[in-house]
C-alpha positions as CSV (number, residue, x, y, z in Angstrom):
1,M,87.8,112.1,79.4
2,L,89.7,112.0,82.7
3,S,88.6,108.4,83.3
4,T,90.2,107.5,80.0
5,A,93.4,109.1,81.1
6,L,93.3,107.2,84.4
7,F,92.6,103.9,82.6
8,T,95.3,104.3,80.0
9,G,97.8,105.5,82.6
10,L,97.2,102.5,84.8
11,I,97.6,100.1,81.8
12,L,100.9,101.7,80.9
13,G,102.0,101.6,84.6
14,L,101.1,98.0,84.9
15,F,103.1,97.1,81.8
16,M,106.1,99.0,83.1
17,A,105.8,97.5,86.6
18,I,105.6,93.8,85.6
19,S,108.4,93.9,83.0
20,V,111.5,91.9,84.0
21,G,114.8,93.8,83.8
22,P,117.9,94.9,85.7
23,T,115.8,97.1,88.0
24,L,113.8,94.1,89.3
25,F,116.9,92.1,90.2
26,A,118.5,95.2,91.8
27,V,115.4,95.6,94.0
28,L,115.6,92.0,95.0
29,K,119.3,92.3,95.7
30,Y,119.1,95.3,98.0
31,S,115.9,94.0,99.7
32,V,117.2,90.5,100.4
33,N,120.9,91.2,101.1
34,H,120.5,94.4,103.1
35,S,117.0,95.3,104.3
36,Y,113.6,96.5,103.1
37,K,114.8,100.0,103.8
38,A,117.6,99.7,101.2
39,G,115.1,98.3,98.7
40,L,112.7,101.2,99.3
41,V,115.6,103.7,98.9
42,F,116.5,102.1,95.6
43,V,112.9,102.3,94.4
44,L,112.7,105.9,95.5
45,G,115.7,106.7,93.2
46,V,114.0,104.9,90.3
47,S,110.8,106.9,91.0
48,I,112.7,110.2,91.1
49,S,114.2,109.4,87.7
50,D,110.7,108.6,86.2
51,I,109.3,111.9,87.6
52,L,112.2,113.8,86.0
53,F,111.5,112.2,82.6
54,V,107.9,113.1,82.8
55,T,108.6,116.7,84.0
56,V,111.0,117.3,81.2
57,A,108.7,115.7,78.6
58,N,105.8,117.9,79.7
59,M,108.0,121.0,79.7
60,A,108.9,120.2,76.1
61,T,105.2,119.9,75.0
62,P,105.4,122.7,72.4
63,W,108.3,121.0,70.7
64,L,106.6,117.7,70.8
65,E,103.5,119.2,69.3
66,W,105.7,120.5,66.4
67,L,106.8,116.9,65.9
68,H,103.2,115.9,65.2
69,Q,103.6,117.0,61.6
70,Y,105.9,114.0,61.3
71,E,103.6,111.7,63.2
72,R,103.3,109.1,60.5
73,T,107.1,108.9,60.0
74,M,107.7,108.7,63.7
75,K,105.1,105.8,64.0
76,Y,107.1,103.9,61.4
77,G,110.3,104.6,63.3
78,F,108.9,103.7,66.7
79,S,107.2,100.5,65.4
80,A,110.4,99.4,63.7
81,L,112.4,99.9,66.9
82,L,109.8,98.1,69.1
83,I,109.6,95.2,66.7
84,L,113.4,94.9,66.7
85,L,113.5,95.0,70.5
86,G,110.7,92.4,70.7
87,V,112.4,90.0,68.3
88,Y,115.7,90.5,70.1
89,G,114.1,89.8,73.4
90,L,112.5,86.6,72.1
91,F,115.8,85.1,71.0
92,K,118.2,86.6,73.5
93,K,119.7,84.2,76.0
94,Y,119.2,85.3,79.5
95,K,121.7,84.7,82.3
96,P,120.4,86.7,85.2
97,V,122.4,86.7,88.4
98,R,120.1,85.8,91.2
99,P,120.6,87.6,94.6
100,S,121.8,85.4,97.4
101,A,120.1,85.2,100.8
102,R,123.2,86.4,102.6
103,I,122.4,89.4,104.8
104,L,124.9,92.3,104.6
105,N,125.2,95.1,107.0
106,I,124.6,98.6,105.6
107,S,125.7,101.9,107.1
108,G,123.7,105.1,106.8
109,S,126.1,106.7,104.4
110,L,125.4,103.9,101.8
111,Y,121.8,104.8,101.5
112,L,122.7,107.8,99.3
113,K,124.7,105.5,97.0
114,I,121.8,103.1,96.7
115,L,119.4,106.0,95.9
116,L,121.8,107.3,93.2
117,S,122.3,103.8,91.8
118,G,118.5,103.5,91.3
119,F,118.3,106.9,89.8
120,F,121.1,106.4,87.3
121,M,120.2,102.8,86.4
122,N,116.7,104.1,85.4
123,T,117.9,107.3,83.8
124,F,120.5,105.7,81.5
125,N,118.2,102.9,80.3
126,P,117.9,103.6,76.5
127,A,114.7,101.6,76.1
128,L,113.0,103.7,78.9
129,I,114.1,106.9,77.3
130,L,112.6,106.0,74.0
131,Q,109.5,104.8,75.7
132,W,108.9,108.1,77.6
133,I,109.6,110.1,74.4
134,A,107.0,108.0,72.5
135,V,104.4,108.4,75.3
136,A,105.0,112.1,75.8
137,T,104.7,112.7,72.0
138,A,101.4,110.9,71.9
139,M,100.1,112.9,74.8
140,A,101.4,116.3,73.6
141,K,98.0,117.3,72.1
142,E,96.0,116.5,75.2
143,T,95.0,119.0,77.9
144,A,97.2,119.7,80.9
145,M,94.7,118.0,83.3
146,Y,94.5,114.9,81.0
147,R,98.3,114.6,81.1
148,I,98.4,115.1,84.9
149,V,95.9,112.3,85.5
150,F,97.6,110.0,82.9
151,F,101.2,110.4,84.2
152,S,100.2,110.5,87.9
153,S,98.2,107.2,87.6
154,C,101.0,105.6,85.6
155,L,103.8,106.6,88.0
156,G,101.7,106.0,91.1
157,L,101.0,102.4,90.1
158,V,104.6,101.7,89.1
159,L,105.9,103.0,92.5
160,S,103.2,101.1,94.4
161,I,104.1,97.8,92.7
162,D,107.8,98.4,93.1
163,M,107.3,99.0,96.8
164,L,105.3,95.7,97.0
165,K,108.2,93.9,95.3
166,V,110.5,95.1,98.1
167,F,108.3,93.6,100.8
168,L,107.8,90.4,98.8
169,A,111.5,90.2,97.7
170,D,112.3,87.0,99.6
171,I,109.3,85.2,98.2
172,I,110.0,86.5,94.7
173,R,113.7,85.4,95.0
174,R,112.7,81.9,95.8
175,R,110.1,81.5,93.1
176,L,111.9,83.4,90.4
177,T,113.8,80.5,88.9
178,L,116.0,80.9,85.9
179,R,113.4,79.1,83.7
180,R,110.6,81.3,85.0
181,T,112.7,84.4,84.5
182,M,113.3,83.4,80.9
183,Y,109.5,82.9,80.3
184,L,108.7,86.3,81.9
185,N,111.3,88.0,79.6
186,R,109.8,86.2,76.6
187,I,106.3,87.5,77.6
188,S,107.6,91.0,78.0
189,A,109.3,90.7,74.6
190,L,106.0,89.6,73.1
191,F,104.2,92.6,74.6
192,I,106.8,94.9,73.1
193,L,106.5,93.2,69.7
194,G,102.7,93.4,69.9
195,F,102.9,97.2,70.6
196,G,105.3,97.6,67.6
197,V,103.0,95.7,65.3
198,A,100.0,97.7,66.5
199,I,101.7,101.1,65.9
200,L,102.8,99.9,62.5
201,A,99.2,99.0,61.6
202,L,98.1,102.5,62.8
203,A,100.7,104.1,60.5
204,I,100.0,101.9,57.5
205,F,96.2,102.5,57.6
206,D,96.7,106.1,58.8
207,I,94.5,105.7,61.9
208,E,94.6,108.4,64.6
209,V,93.7,107.4,68.1
210,K,92.1,110.3,70.0
211,A,90.8,110.5,73.5
212,P,87.0,111.0,73.7
213,E,85.9,114.6,74.1
214,M,84.0,115.7,77.2
215,K,80.3,116.3,76.6
216,K,79.4,120.0,76.7
217,K,76.8,121.0,79.3
218,P,73.7,122.6,77.8
219,K,73.6,126.3,78.2
220,T,71.2,127.8,80.7
221,A,69.0,130.9,80.4
222,Y,71.7,132.7,82.4
223,H,74.3,132.0,79.6
224,Y,72.0,133.3,76.9
225,I,71.3,136.5,78.9
226,Q,75.0,137.1,79.3
C-alpha cells in the first residue's frame, strides 16, 4: 500500500516538475542573472508554498471526506476544467521572455524579496490551487501514513528537480529556444487534456480507483489466547 503511495506521489511530482510555466522562467532568470543562491532561494519560496497547500488540505480532510458524496459531480467539474485548460494550452500562442545572460549584483536584503516572489507566484497560481484541491479530495479517504508518503514523495521530487534546474540553468537557457518552449507547452497541455478525459471516463462509467489494501497477517496462537 505504501509502495503505491510512493509510486503515485512520484508520478504526480514528475508531472508537476517538468511542466513549463512562469515558475521555470523565474528560476532561470534568478539563477542566470544573479547566482545559483538566488535561484535556490526562489525555489525554496515555491516549496514553502507547496507545503502550505498540502498542510491546509490535510487539515481539511474531514471536510474533503464530506465532499465525497458529490464525488461524481466533482469528477465532471474537474474533467471539464482540465479539458478546457488542455484545449486552451494547445491553441494558446506563447511568447515567453527568455532570461538574458547579463549578471546582476544582488544584495543580501533582496534574498527575502526573491523568497517571497517564489512563494506568492506559486500561491496565487489558480491552476495549482485547483490541482491541489483535486488531489487532496482524492486522497481524503486514505490513511494518514498513506497521505504522508504520497505528499512527501511528490513534494520531495518537485523540490529536487527544481534545485537541479537551478544548477543547470545556463544550459537550459541556451537550449530552451522559443520553438522548443512551444512544443513543451503543447506536451504539457496534452497531458492535462489526457487527465481530463481520463477523469471524465471514470465519471461516465462510475469507476472508483482505490489503493490496494494491505494484506492482513495471519493470527498466531497468542492472538487466539488473548
